[in-house]
N, C-alpha and C positions, 0 to 999 in steps of 0.2 A: 338033700336040703332044698326046699322050695325057692324058686327065684323071686327076687323082690322086684316089683314093677315100679319103674321110675318114669316120670313124664318124658315124652319124646319132645325134643326141642329142635328148632331150626338151627342149622350150622352158624347163623349169624345172631343168635340170641345173645342177650347181655351176659348170661351165665357162661355161655360157650366162649365168648370173646375174653371174658375175665379169666376163665380157666386156662385157655391157651396161653395167655400172657404169663400167668404165674407158673404154669407147667414149664414154659421155656426158661423163666428165671431160675426155678429150682434145678432144672437140668444143668444150667450154666454153672451154678455154684457147685453142683456135684462133680462136674467135669473139671473145674479148676482144682478141686480137692483130690480127685481120684483118676482123672483121665476119662476118656469116653466110655460109654456103657457097654462097649463090645467085649471088654475083658471081664473075667470072673472077679467078683467082689473080693474074695479072699486074696487073690493075686494083687489086686489094686491096693488093698489095705497093706499088704506086705511091702509093696513098693513105696507107698506113702510113709510107712514106718521107717524104712531105711533112710529116706530123705529127711524126714522130720527129726529122727534121732540124731543124725549128724548135725542138724541145725540147732536143736533144742536141748539135747541131753548131755550133761556132764555129771559124772558121779560126784555127789556132794562130799566135801571133806568131812563135814559133820552134818547130821540132819537138822533142818531148820526148826526152830522153836515156833510152834503154832498150836492152835486149839485143835488137837487131833480128833476129839469127839465131834466137833462141828464140821471139820473137814470130811470125815467119813460119812457123816449124815448127808452132807451135800452130794458126795459121790454116790451114795446108795440111792438117793432120789433120782439122780441122772441115770444110773445104771438100770433101775427098775423101770423108768419111763422108756428107755431105749429098748429094753426087752419086751415091753408091752407093744411098742410100735412094731418091732420086728416080728413078734409072734402073731399079731393081728394081721399083718401083711401076708405072712405065710399061710394063715388059715383062709384068708379071703381069696387068694390066688387071682385068677382072671375073672371071677364072677362079679356080678353087679354089686356084691357086698363091698368090694374094694372102694366103690364110690363113696359109700357111707363111712367106711373106715378112714378114708383120706381126710375127711372133715376133722376127725380127731387127730389124724397123723400130722396135720399141719400144726396143730396145737402142741402135740407131743414133741415134735422136732424142736420147737422153740424151748420147751422146758428141759430138754436134754442139754442144750447149750446153756440155758440159765443155770442149771444145777452144776455142771462141770466148771463153768466159768466162776461161779461162786466158790467152788471147792479150791480152785487155783488162787483166788483172792485170799482165802483163809490160809492156804499153804504158804503164801508169801508173808504171812504174819499179820494180815489185816483181819477185819471183822466181816461177817457175812452181811451184805446189804439186804434190806427188807422191802425194797421197792423196785419195780421194773426199771424206772428211769435211772435210778442210782446204779443198778447192775449194768445197764447198757452204757452209761457214761464211764464206769470203771472198766468195762470191757475194752473201751478205746485205749485206756492206759495199759491194759494187759497186752494188747496186740499192736496197735498202730503207733504207739509211742516208743516202741523198742527198735533195735537195729535189725532184728530178724525180718525177713520177708518170706512169708509163707501164705500164699493166697489159697482160698478166699478169706481166711481169718484176718489177715492184715490189710486187705483191700478196703479202702475207705473213700467216700465222696466228701470233699471239703470245699470251702469257699475258694474261689480262684485267688491265687497269690499266696496261699498258705505255704509256709516253709516246707521244702522237700516234695511238694505236690507237683505233678506234671502239668502240662499246659491245659489239659482237659479238666483239671481239678480233682485228681485222684492221687492217693498215696499208695505206694507199692504196686503200681500198675504194670503193664507188660513191657514198658520201655519203648512204646511206639504210639503214634496218635490213635486214639480210640474212635471207632465209628459209632457215635451215639445216635445216628439216624437209622442204624440197622434195626429193622422191625423184628420183634421177638417171634413173629409167626413164620418168618421165612425159614427155609431149610438150611440153617446155619450149621457149621461144623468146625471141629478143630479149634484153632486159635481164636475163632470168633466167640468162644465162650466168654472171653474177657469183655467183649463189647456188650454182650447181653447182660452179664453180671453188673457191668458198670451202669447200664440203663436201669437195672433194678435198684441200685443204690442211689442213682441220681433222682429217680422218681420218688423214692422213699424220703430222700432229703427234702425234696420239694414239698412233700406233704407236711414235714416238720416245719418248714419255712412258712407255709400257709397257716398252720396252727399258731405259730408265733405271731404272725401278722394279725390274725383274728384276735388274739389275746391283747396285742398292742392297741388295736382299734377299740376294743372293749374298755381297756384301761383309760385311754384318752377320752372316750365318750363319757365314762363315769366321772372323770375330773371336770369335763366340760359341763355336765349336768349339775355337778356340785356348785360350780361357779355360777351357773344360770339360776339355780335356786336362791343363792345369796343375792344375786342381782334382782331377781323377781321380788323377793321380800322387801328389798330396799325401794324398788319402784312402787310397789303397792303401798308401802308406808308413806311414800311421798305423793300418793294419789295419781301415779302415772301408770300407763299401760305396760305390762311386762312384755318382753320380747318373746317370740315363739320358742317353745322348748326344743332344744337340739335333738335330732333323731339319728344323726350319723356323723362320722368324721372321715376325713380323707388324709391318708399319710402322704407326705412328700416323698419324692424320689430318694432323698438322702435318708429319710426315716426308714423307708423300705429296705434300702441297702444296708443300713445299720442293723436292722433286725435279721436279715438274711446272713450277714457276716458273723453274727453272734451264735449261729447254730453250730453245734459241735460236729466233729467228724461223724459220719454215718456209716455203719458197718453191717455185716451180715446179721449181727444180733438185732439190729433195728429192722432189717427186712423180715426176719423170721417173726419178730414181734408184730409187725404189720400184718403178716400172714395169719398169725394167731387171732388178731382182732377181727380180721375179715371173715375167717372161717367160723369164729365162735360168736360173733355179735353182728357184724355189718351185713354179711351175705352168707348165711349158713347153707345155701344151696349151690354155691360155686363149685364145690367138689362133687356133690352128689348129682347135680343136674347138668353141670357144665360139660363133662366129657361126651363126645359123640359115639365113642366105642369103649368097651370094657378094657381094651388094650391100652388106650390112652390113660385111663385111670390107673391101671396096674403099673405103668411106667412111672407115673408120678409117685405112687407108693414106694416103688423100688428106689427111686432117687432120694426120697425122704429118709428111708432106712439107711442108705449108703452114706448120705451126708451126716446123719446123726452119729453113725459109727465112726466116721472119719473125725468128726468134731471131738468125740470122746477120746479118740486115740491121741490127738495132738495135745489135748489138755492133760491127759494122763502122763504123757512123756514129761511135760513141764513140772507136774507134781512130783514125779519120780526123781527129777533132778533136784528137788528141794528136800523131800523127806527120805529119799533113798528108794532104789528100785525094789529091794526086798520087802520093804514095808508096804509098798503099793501092791505088789504081787500077793502078799499075804492077805491084804484086805480083799482083793479080788477072789482069792481062793475061798475065803470065808463065805462069800456070797454064792460062788459056784457050787460049793459043797451042799448048799441047801436048795439048789435049783435042779429042775429036771433037765437032763442033757439036751433035749430037743428044744428047750426054750432059752438057751444061753449060748448059742453058737457064736454070735458076734463077740460077746464078752470073752468067751473061752479062747477065741483066736487072738484077740488083743492081749490077753494074759500071757499066752505063749510067746508072742512077739516081744513083749516087755521083758519076759524072763530071760531072753537071749541077749539083751544089750549089755 
């Protein structure tokens, strides 16, 4: 296969800086889910399954009543997206193609979470949301509003002072002060995955705060202009000179604090959505042109695959606890029987793990 020529960038290019930051964030979420990348993915998933099953799975006394057709549709979308992500990564290997594949991989990782989270919402007896913001908001209810602590899915950045939050403004953190000044480019390791993941969520929450502040200013400016137009018309009718049209507004400290405090908890779902927007709309070159080596790109691809598989696993366990293990395994068998063996390895492993609980 011919090699694809990509532009050579300086190590300090904007794309490279952005890539390194997000590569570190993705790795941190992967390590919170599965441990460091030194261990085999199959072994890491088996360990996660043992821990998560203990925390999440109880055989239901009777299957939960829900829209089974909608539930299975959501699951199949998530499973198909994960298989596409996994298969593309396997085909790309360490070649330059992985750089291009990662641009879609970042989008696919979000849609894996989107699909399996919606499946769990339906399994709990709810309806499937049809908007990203609704799904992300209800994801908070799925994970951060429960008594279970299973990071990275339950980790959330919140406004300081939120009930049950730590002093740094996080729910279900590591139980120690977080080093939010730890730069994502340093050679961090082990327990520092918490600090890097927290930085990812904190910066994602700050983006949401800035969006809300912009919307508030726009709303206030619109009201101010409406009042100005009424005043202008009255002044002109009285033969007086109207005041200049307002061009901007400034929020008070109290107004800014109120807006920031109203932003809901921010989770990994929000970070992956942020990554989707970045890769698909804002900076389509971050994954293709950002890596300085093919190995860097391949590592990001592997971490996206692992994080997607882990995310499916924990959602599948919670769904099994609602509809019954046998029904979940049967649904997975139905998909696997129509799949080529070499394109369903992650799903096949999870199926076998679920069948043994």
